[in-house]
C-alpha positions in Angstrom: 20.0 33.4 -9.5 17.5 35.7 -8.0 17.4 36.5 -4.3 14.6 34.8 -3.8 15.0 32.0 -0.4 13.3 29.3 -0.3 14.4 28.6 3.1 17.8 28.7 5.3 21.2 28.3 4.4 22.9 26.4 6.9 23.1 22.6 6.0 21.1 20.1 8.5 23.5 19.4 11.8 20.8 17.7 13.9 18.0 16.0 13.7 14.3 15.0 15.6 12.0 12.7 15.2 10.1 12.0 11.8 7.0 13.6 11.1 4.6 11.0 12.5 1.2 12.7 10.7 3.2 12.2 7.2 4.1 8.8 8.0 0.2 7.7 9.0 -0.9 9.3 5.8 1.3 7.1 3.8 0.2 4.0 5.6 -3.3 4.9 5.2 -3.0 5.8 1.3 -1.3 2.8 0.7 -3.5 0.8 2.7 -6.9 2.3 0.8 -5.0 1.2 -2.2 -4.7 -2.1 -1.7 -8.2 -2.7 -0.2 -9.6 -1.2 -3.6 -7.1 -3.9 -5.3 -8.7 -6.5 -3.1 -12.4 -5.5 -3.8 -11.9 -4.2 -7.5 -9.6 -7.2 -9.0 -10.9 -10.7 -8.2 -12.9 -10.8 -11.4 -10.0 -10.2 -13.6 -7.6 -12.1 -11.9 -9.6 -15.4 -11.9 -9.9 -15.0 -15.9 -6.5 -14.0 -16.5 -4.5 -15.8 -14.0 -7.0 -18.4 -12.3 -6.2 -16.8 -8.6 -8.5 -14.1 -7.6 -6.4 -12.6 -5.9 -3.4 -12.2 -7.9 -3.0 -8.5 -8.2 -3.4 -7.7 -4.5 -0.7 -10.6 -4.1 1.9 -8.9 -6.8 1.3 -5.7 -5.1 2.0 -6.9 -1.6 5.4 -8.1 -3.1 6.1 -4.9 -4.4 5.0 -3.2 -1.6 8.0 -5.3 0.9 10.5 -3.7 -2.2 9.1 -0.6 -1.9 8.9 -0.3 2.2 12.3 -1.3 2.1 13.7 1.7 -0.1 11.4 3.7 2.2 13.4 2.7 5.4 16.8 2.8 3.6 15.8 6.5 2.1 14.4 7.6 5.3 17.6 6.4 7.8 20.6 7.5 5.2 22.4 10.6 5.9 21.6 13.5 3.1 25.6 13.6 2.5 25.7 10.2 1.8 23.1 10.0 -0.6 24.6 13.2 -2.3 27.4 10.9 -3.1 25.6 8.1 -4.3 23.5 10.2 -6.7 25.7 10.3 -9.9 25.2 6.5 -9.6 21.2 7.1 -9.1 21.4 9.4 -12.1 23.7 7.8 -14.5 22.2 4.3 -13.6 18.5 5.8 -14.5 19.5 7.4 -17.6 21.2 4.0 -19.0 18.1 2.0 -18.3 15.7 4.4 -20.1 18.1 4.4 -22.8 18.6 0.7 -22.9 15.0 0.1 -22.6 14.5 1.6 -26.1 16.5 -1.1 -27.9 14.7 -3.7 -29.4 16.6 -6.6 -27.9 16.9 -5.5 -24.2 13.5 -4.0 -23.9 9.9 -5.6 -23.9 7.5 -3.8 -26.4 4.1 -3.9 -25.5 1.3 -2.1 -27.6 4.0 -0.6 -29.6 6.1 1.0 -27.0 9.3 -0.2 -25.5 9.0 1.2 -21.9 9.6 -2.1 -19.4 12.1 -4.4 -19.2 10.9 -8.2 -18.6 11.8 -9.6 -15.4 9.3 -12.8 -16.4 6.5 -13.2 -18.1 4.2 -11.5 -16.0 6.6 -9.3 -14.0 8.4 -6.0 -15.8 10.2 -2.9 -14.5 9.6 0.6 -16.2 12.5 2.6 -16.0 10.5 6.4 -16.5 9.6 5.8 -13.3 12.7 5.6 -11.7 13.6 9.0 -13.8 11.0 10.9 -11.9 13.1 10.3 -8.6 16.0 10.7 -10.4 15.4 14.1 -12.3 14.0 15.2 -8.5 17.6 14.4 -7.0 19.3 16.0 -10.0 17.8 19.1 -10.0 17.5 19.9 -6.7 21.4 19.2 -6.1 22.2 21.4 -8.9 20.0 24.3 -7.6 21.8 23.8 -4.0 25.0 24.0 -5.5 24.4 27.4 -7.5 23.0 29.0 -4.3 25.9 28.7 -2.9 28.1 29.8 -5.4 28.4 34.0 -5.1 27.3 36.1 -8.0 25.4 32.8 -9.8 23.3 34.4 -12.5 20.3 33.2 -14.4 22.7 31.6 -17.4 23.6 28.9 -14.8 19.9 27.6 -15.1 20.5 26.1 -18.8 22.9 23.3 -17.0 19.9 21.8 -15.3 17.5 22.8 -18.1 19.7 20.4 -20.2 19.8 17.4 -17.8 16.3 17.8 -17.4 15.4 17.8 -21.1 17.8 14.8 -21.8 15.9 12.4 -19.7 12.8 14.1 -21.1 13.7 13.3 -24.4 14.9 9.5 -23.7 11.5 9.2 -22.1 9.6 10.4 -25.2 11.8 7.9 -27.3 10.3 5.0 -25.2 6.8 6.2 -26.6 6.0 7.5 -22.8 4.1 10.8 -24.4 2.3 11.7 -20.9 4.9 10.8 -18.8 7.6 12.9 -20.4 5.4 16.1 -20.4 4.6 15.6 -16.8 8.3 15.0 -15.5 9.0 18.1 -17.9 6.3 20.3 -15.8 7.4 18.9 -12.2 10.8 19.9 -13.3 9.5 23.6 -14.2 7.8 24.0 -10.8 11.1 23.1 -9.5 12.9 25.9 -11.2 10.2 28.0 -10.1 10.9 27.7 -6.2 14.6 27.2 -6.9 14.7 31.1 -8.1 14.2 31.5 -11.7 12.8 34.7 -13.0 8.9 34.4 -14.1 10.1 35.9 -17.2 12.8 33.3 -17.7 9.5 30.8 -18.4 8.4 32.8 -21.0 10.6 31.6 -23.9 10.3 28.1 -22.6 6.3 28.1 -22.4 6.5 29.1 -25.8 8.9 26.7 -27.2 7.2 23.7 -25.2 3.3 24.7 -26.8 4.7 23.5 -30.5 6.8 21.2 -29.2 3.6 19.2 -27.5 1.2 20.0 -30.2 3.8 18.4 -33.0 4.4 15.2 -30.5 0.8 14.4 -30.4 0.5 15.0 -34.2 3.1 12.6 -34.9 1.5 9.6 -33.2 -2.2 8.6 -34.6 -3.1 7.1 -31.4 -2.4 10.1 -29.2 -3.9 12.5 -32.0 -6.9 10.0 -31.7 -7.3 10.3 -28.3 -7.9 14.2 -28.1 -10.1 13.7 -31.3 -12.2 11.5 -28.8 -12.1 13.5 -25.9 -13.6 16.4 -27.9 -16.2 13.7 -29.4 -17.1 11.6 -26.8 -20.0 9.9 -28.2 -18.9 9.3 -31.6 -16.2 7.3 -30.2 -18.2 5.7 -27.4 -17.3 1.9 -28.7 -13.8 2.2 -29.6 -11.7 5.0 -28.1 -13.9 6.4 -25.5 -15.1 2.8 -24.1 -13.1 2.6 -20.9 -13.2 6.0 -19.8 -17.2 5.8 -20.2 -17.3 2.5 -18.1 -15.5 4.4 -15.9 -17.8 7.1 -15.6 -21.0 5.0 -15.0 -18.9 3.4 -12.6 -18.5 6.4 -10.7 -22.4 7.3 -11.5 -23.3 3.7 -9.6 -21.5 4.5 -7.1 -24.1 7.3 -6.1 -23.3 9.0 -2.4 -22.9 6.2 0.2 -21.3 3.5 -2.8 -22.3 0.1 -3.3 -21.0 -1.1 0.1 -18.5 -4.1 0.3 -19.2 -7.6 -0.8 -21.6 -6.9 -3.7 -21.0 -7.4 -7.4 -19.3 -4.6 -9.5 -20.6 -5.0 -12.5 -19.8 -1.9 -13.7 -16.5 -1.7 -12.4 -15.8 -5.3 -14.0 -16.4 -3.8 -17.6 -13.3 -1.9 -16.8 -10.8 -2.9 -19.2 -8.0 -2.0 -17.3 -9.3 -0.9 -13.9 -6.6 -2.6 -12.1 -4.2 0.5 -13.4 -5.1 3.6 -14.8 -8.6 3.1 -13.9 -8.6 1.9 -10.4 -10.1 5.2 -9.0 -13.0 4.1 -10.7 -13.3 1.0 -8.4 -12.9 2.9 -5.4 -15.3 5.4 -6.7 -18.1 2.9 -7.1 -17.2 1.0 -3.9 -17.5 4.0 -1.6 -19.3 6.9 -3.5 -19.2 10.3 -3.2 -18.4 10.2 0.7 -15.5 8.0 0.1 -14.2 10.0 -2.9 -14.3 13.0 -0.4 -12.5 10.8 2.2 -9.8 10.5 -0.7 -9.1 13.6 -1.8 -9.3 14.9 2.2 -6.6 12.3 2.9 -4.6 13.3 -0.6 -4.8 17.4 0.5 -3.6 16.4 4.6 -0.8 14.0 2.9 0.5 17.1 0.5 -0.2 19.9 3.2 2.5 17.8 5.6 4.8 17.4 2.6 5.0 20.3 1.5 5.1 21.8 5.2 8.3 19.6 5.4 9.5 21.3 2.3 9.2 24.5 3.3 11.0 24.0 6.9 13.8 22.0 6.1 16.7 23.8 6.6 18.6 21.7 4.2 18.7 23.1 0.7 18.8 20.0 -1.4 16.4 18.1 0.9 14.1 21.0 0.8 13.7 21.3 -3.1 13.8 17.2 -3.3 11.0 17.5 -0.9 9.0 20.0 -2.6 9.8 17.6 -6.0 8.9 14.4 -4.5 5.1 16.0 -3.0 4.5 17.7 -6.6 5.2 14.4 -8.5 2.9 12.7 -6.2 0.4 15.1 -5.3 -0.5 16.5 -8.9 -0.3 12.9 -10.6 -2.7 11.8 -8.8 -5.0 14.3 -9.4 -4.6 14.3 -13.2 -5.4 10.6 -12.4 -8.6 10.9 -11.2 -9.3 14.0 -14.1 -8.7 11.1 -16.6 -11.0 9.2 -15.0 -13.7 11.4 -14.6 -13.2 12.3 -18.0 -12.3 15.6 -17.4 -9.0 15.4 -19.5 -7.6 13.2 -22.6 -6.6 10.0 -21.7 -2.6 9.9 -20.5 -1.5 6.7 -19.3 -0.8 8.3 -15.8 -1.4 5.8 -13.2 -2.5 6.5 -9.6 -0.1 6.7 -6.7 -0.5 4.0 -4.2 -3.9 2.5 -5.7 -2.6 1.4 -9.3 -1.3 -2.2 -9.4 2.5 -1.8 -11.0 5.4 -2.8 -9.1 7.7 0.5 -10.5 5.2 3.1 -10.0 4.5 2.1 -6.1 8.1 1.2 -5.3 9.1 5.1 -6.5 6.4 6.2 -4.4 7.2 4.9 -1.5 11.3 5.9 -2.2 10.0 9.5 -2.5 7.7 9.2 0.5 11.2 7.9 2.4 13.1 10.6 1.3 10.2 13.4 2.7 10.4 11.2 5.8 14.0 11.8 6.0 14.1 15.7 5.4 11.4 15.7 8.2 13.8 15.0 10.5 15.7 18.7 10.0 15.9 20.1 13.1 13.3 23.0 13.7 14.6 27.0 13.9 14.5 27.3 17.6 16.7 24.1 17.7 18.8 25.1 15.1 19.6 28.7 16.8 20.4 27.4 20.2 22.8 24.7 18.9 24.5 28.0 16.6 24.3 29.9 20.0 26.1 27.2 21.9 28.8 26.3 19.0 29.4 29.9 19.0 30.1 30.1 22.9 32.0 27.1 22.5 34.1 29.1 20.1 34.5 31.8 22.2 35.5 29.7 25.7 38.6 27.7 23.7 39.4 31.4 22.3 40.2 32.3 25.8 41.9 29.4 26.8 44.1 29.7 24.4 44.9 33.0 25.3 45.7 32.1 28.8 47.8 29.0 27.5 
């Protein structure tokens, strides 16, 4: 392993107040997401479920579960979490494999990605696998950094584990999530100290693999073709993306405001999930879009600040992975909605209607809040000096005795 040091080697012994600004940004983004669902989904809720606030109510229920997970992960000691880590990783892997079995998983649109809790409520294991992969890699990277004489070869063990998770996600026909998890995993390899030259063969292997996976499924290939020829598929593959672009354009500078009829938003088939950002842009305009990105950047800054200042290596790696997962996923979803990249099926954290995504996002935020409670360098040095003074005093006292 290289000599690159991500943070201090000493484990955490003291804690201080959590990052209040980060917690405020979590609440702000969650509140904005709930508000957007309230504005953009009443027509669809009335039409499909005879309840204008169906999606809002469901999001509130899942929010209660997610905030429970946030509180637990914000308070649980890191040493306890690491003892539970094998159960978390193996449980997530078992769920990802079980959902592929036709008799257990729920097939929708040709893909087995969900467990059905009821007729309208489902759980998606690949979302929980995101968090499990981050914890798994962080734990291995921390253990390897503590071992003397660690070499680059030891990166193959976490790489094999990453591939196992990615393959199980691919088998669920969730290509975009699998690629995204792999990309964030590679980013964590980089910050853990892997040499840049080590990524060359990996990238050369990944590119033809991605091309092959796209060519395997006609609908994936069609997404790429329609992205390159948007006008030709305006009434079929590109209908949703063009509808979202019209909604964004209709928002103008100040937006359509509250209480108006968002006709352009109502024409988007999946506005409550992958294309919810179009509803926010339509109602709040360019000003609202700028405000969202400012909030997202501030959220990412506080999260990355926690990762780079945390004195527990495991917590630092995992915090970096959690913030990268949320931040990059948000940027990718916005790029899809704006038509900058082909459709991926990636949800918008905090905003998209979906229980699994919201619960995992809030749990990741809870972990980062926990990591932000690590002591500062000054406090750590003071405590270390105090411990050394006590040892010296005890040694002298034993000499006299």
